[in-house]
N, C-alpha and C positions, 0 to 999 in steps of 0.2 A: 784305484779306479772308481770305485763304487761310490765313495765319497766326492771324487770331484765330478762324477757324472750329476750325482745330488745337487751340488753346488751349480753346475751349470744349467740345470733344468730351472732351478728355484730361482737365479739369478734371471733368466727369461720369462719365467712366470710373472715375476714383478712387472715386468714390461706389458704384460697382457699376452704373452708369447704361449700358449699351453698345448703340449700334446703328450703323448704317453710317453715313460721312460722306454718301453720297448721301441717305439717309433724313433727317438733320438737314437740309441744303441745301432738299431738298424741303419740309420743314415750314415753313421760313420764309418760303414763298410759298405756303402753303395746298395743298401736293401731296401729303401724305399723311395719313393716320389714324392713324399710329403714336405712341401717345402719349409713348412714351420720347424719340421724335426732337423732339416738341413739348418737352418738358420739358428738352432739353439745348440747344434752340433759344432758350429763354428765358435759359439759362445764357450762350450767345453775346450775345445781346442786353443782358445787365447788363456784359459784358465793353465792348461798345460802348459802352454810355451812360457807362461808368466814363472811357473815354478821351476821352470829349466834356468831363469836366470837369477834365483832367489839367494844364492851363494855368494852372489858379488854386488857392489855397489850399483843401484837403479840408475839408469841414464833416460832422458827425455825420448830419445830413440827407441828405447825399450818400449815406453807407453804408446809410441807411433805404431811400433810393430803389434800391439797386442790389438790396437785400433784395428790395423789392417786385415789381421785374421778375422777379428770380430765381423768386420763387414764384408767378407769375401763372399757371401750369399745374399741375394736379394735387397742390396743397401740402395734407399733411395738418393744418396747422396751423391754429387759429382764426384767422377775420380779425382780430382785435385783437391776434393777435401775430407779423401779417406788417407788416414796418418797423417794428417796435416791438422794444427791448430786451427779454428774457425776464424774467419776474415770479417764478418758481420754481425751486428747484435743478435743477440740471441734472448729468450725469455720463457719461463716456465710457467704454464698455463695461462689461459686466457687467449684473445685474439691478437693483442698486440701490448707493447710495453705499459700502455695505460691502465689496463684492465687486468695485468698479469699478477700471479701472487710471487713471482719474483723474478728480479731484472740482473744477470750475473754481470761482470764487469765489462767493459767495451773492450772490443778486440784488440787493440794496440796494448792493453795491459796483459792480456793473456800470456805471452812469452815470459816477462820479466816475473809475474807471479807464480808460473810453473817452475820456472829456474829457483826460484825460493822454496818452493814446496817439495822439489827433488833433494834439495839441501837439507831440508827439515826430514824428509824421509832416511837419508843417508846418515843421519846423527845418531847416537846413541845415549843422549841425555836424560831420557825419559823411558818409563817402564813400557814395554812394546803394546799393550793393549792401549794405554791412552794415546800413544804416537799414531796406532792403526785409526782409531776415532777420531784423531784430529784431522790426519792426512785426508781420512776419507771425506770429511764433513767439507775440508777446504777444498779439495777437489770439484766435491759437487757444488761449492760456491763460486768456483771459478768457471765451472762448465766450459771447459775449452774446446771440445768438440762438436761439430755440428748434430751428431747423434751418437747414441752408445755410452753418454757420460755416466750415466748410472751403473751399466754393467761393467764398464771400466774401473770406476770407483769402487764396486766391491770385489774387483780382482785384485784392487790394490790394497784393500784388508787383508786379504789372504797373503798377499806376497810381503806385506811388512812382517805379518806373525809367522810366516815361514823363514823369512831371513834372519829376524832377530831371535827366534826359539829355536833354528835348525831342526825344524819338523819336516818329514818328507811329505806329508800332505797336510795342507791349509785346513781348518775345521770349515766346515761348510756353512757360514755365518748367515748367507742369503736365505737360506731356510727360514731362520728366525726372523728375518726381515720380512719376509713374505707373508709370516703367521701373525705378525703385530704391525701392520704397516702404518697404524696410527701412531702406535709408540715412537717409531723412527722418524717420523715426520714432525712430530712435536719435540723430538730432541733436536733434530736438523735446525727446527726454528730456535730453540734454547741456544744452540750453537752461534747462530747468527745474530742473536742479542746478547752476546758476550756470556751467557750462562754454560760454562762448559761443563760444570761438574754434572748436571743433569742429563746431558748428552754421552759423556763417557761412561757414566754410571750406566746408562741404558745400553752401550755397547758392550761393556765389560761384563754385564748379565746375560747378554746373546752370546758371546763368545764362550760363558761358562757353559751355558746351556746346549749350545750346539757341540761342544766338547764332550759332555756327558753324553749326550745321545748318540753320537758317533761312535764312542766306545762301546754304547750297549747295540748298536747296528752292527759292530765289528764282532760282536760274540756272538749275536744271533746269526749271523751269516756263517761264522764258522761252524755252528752247531748244525745249519743247513748242509753244509757240506758233508759235516760227518754222517748225517742221515743217507745222504747221496752215497757216501762209500759204503754202507750197509746194504744198500740196495744193489751194490755191483760186486757183493760177496762172492758169485759165483763166476767172476770175470778172473782171467789171469792176471797176475801181479803187473806183467808187462802190456798188458791190453791197451791199444791207442785209447779207448774209450776213457779208461781211467785218466789218461793225460789229458783229456778234453775237458774234464772236470776243472782242473787246475786254470785252464785258459778262460772259463764261464765268468768268473768273478771279474775280469779285465773286460770280456766282450760278451755280454749275456745274449746277444744276438750272434750267431755264428752261421758259418756255410761251411761246404767240404772243401771249398779251395783255401778259403782262410786256414782251415785245422790244416791241410795239405802244406801250407805255406808255415805255419809257425812249428809244426812239429817234424818237418821234413818226412812227410809222409805221402803216397799216393793219394788222388781224389778219391780212388775207390776205397782206400781203406779210411778217408775221411768220413764217406759215406756209411760204410759199415759200423764204424765206432758210434755215428750220430743215431743210426738206427738201434742201436744197443742201447743208449742212452732214452730214446724215445720209448723203447720197449719198458723201461724202469720209470718213466714218468719224469726223467730229468730235463729233458727238452720236448717241444711241441712244436709243430710247423707255424711258424711266422704267416699268418694270413693275408698281410698288407704288403707282400712285394712285389714289385714293380714290373708291369708288363713290359717285355721286351722280345725281339726277334731272336731265332735262333733256340737252341736248348735252354729253358729256363733255369737260372740256378735256384735251389732251394734254401730256404733260410729258416733256421731253428731258433727257438728262444726259450730261455731258461725261464720260464714262467714263475716259478715258485721264489726265484731269488728278485725277479722284478717287483712282484707283490710285496717283498718284504722291504726293498728300499724305498717303494713308493709310498710306504705308509711310515717312513721316517719324517722326524723323530717319532719313537714309540709312546706310550703311555707309560 
């Protein structure tokens, strides 16, 4: 989940949606009223949903499902445009097709073009990285939806790599795209001019770098967890706090009720465990929790882990 969360945040960052990893993790469990964080959490949910279909052939309805999940919060699209191809002409940049940077195909061409793209995605005649690069670029060229095309297109990269390489987690390529938007846009332009080699080489480098940095992140996160274990040396082996540490890599923002549900313990036991972790500097109070009536829920954040992931990819 660390890598998936990084991918979801970076993909949204490219679209100008920016908030902290802690806020996004809190949004996933109802711990914030930050609308941007909720929107980015939907992006993460769409990435997770996509991974769930990566062991079989892709269908157009799968892509529609990703779009519905992505648009679950705060979409400006009309309901009939969510999970459905666009029915009007669109353009990218500018105020009209006359002064735009790029004009996608007319709407009546979108369904057959997408059927052709899905057939290509489900083939295995070329290497996975080239296939992912070409499929992503073609998807962005068709621009089939009224909104969310960039994020869906980046999910598609991960789906193809997960499907073809049979990996549990897709490399977070969006992080590299966010770091080099000029190279990305130049590569896309080369693709549309018929110079596929330039675009595929750029994407291959992005996949390689993201994979290497992801491996580094996992090593450093495992080292951090070992440090946490040493801070808990005085706790019993069966202490609930030790089990909570196993949850933090998946949910870096937690609450006592989440702990109770995941570990099948009482909320009181969850509160005691979180208190023990707080005493050892492993979690801290999450300060942006929502105001609500009744007894407020207390949320806690694994700050060191958030900082580690937020600095990805490292030097």
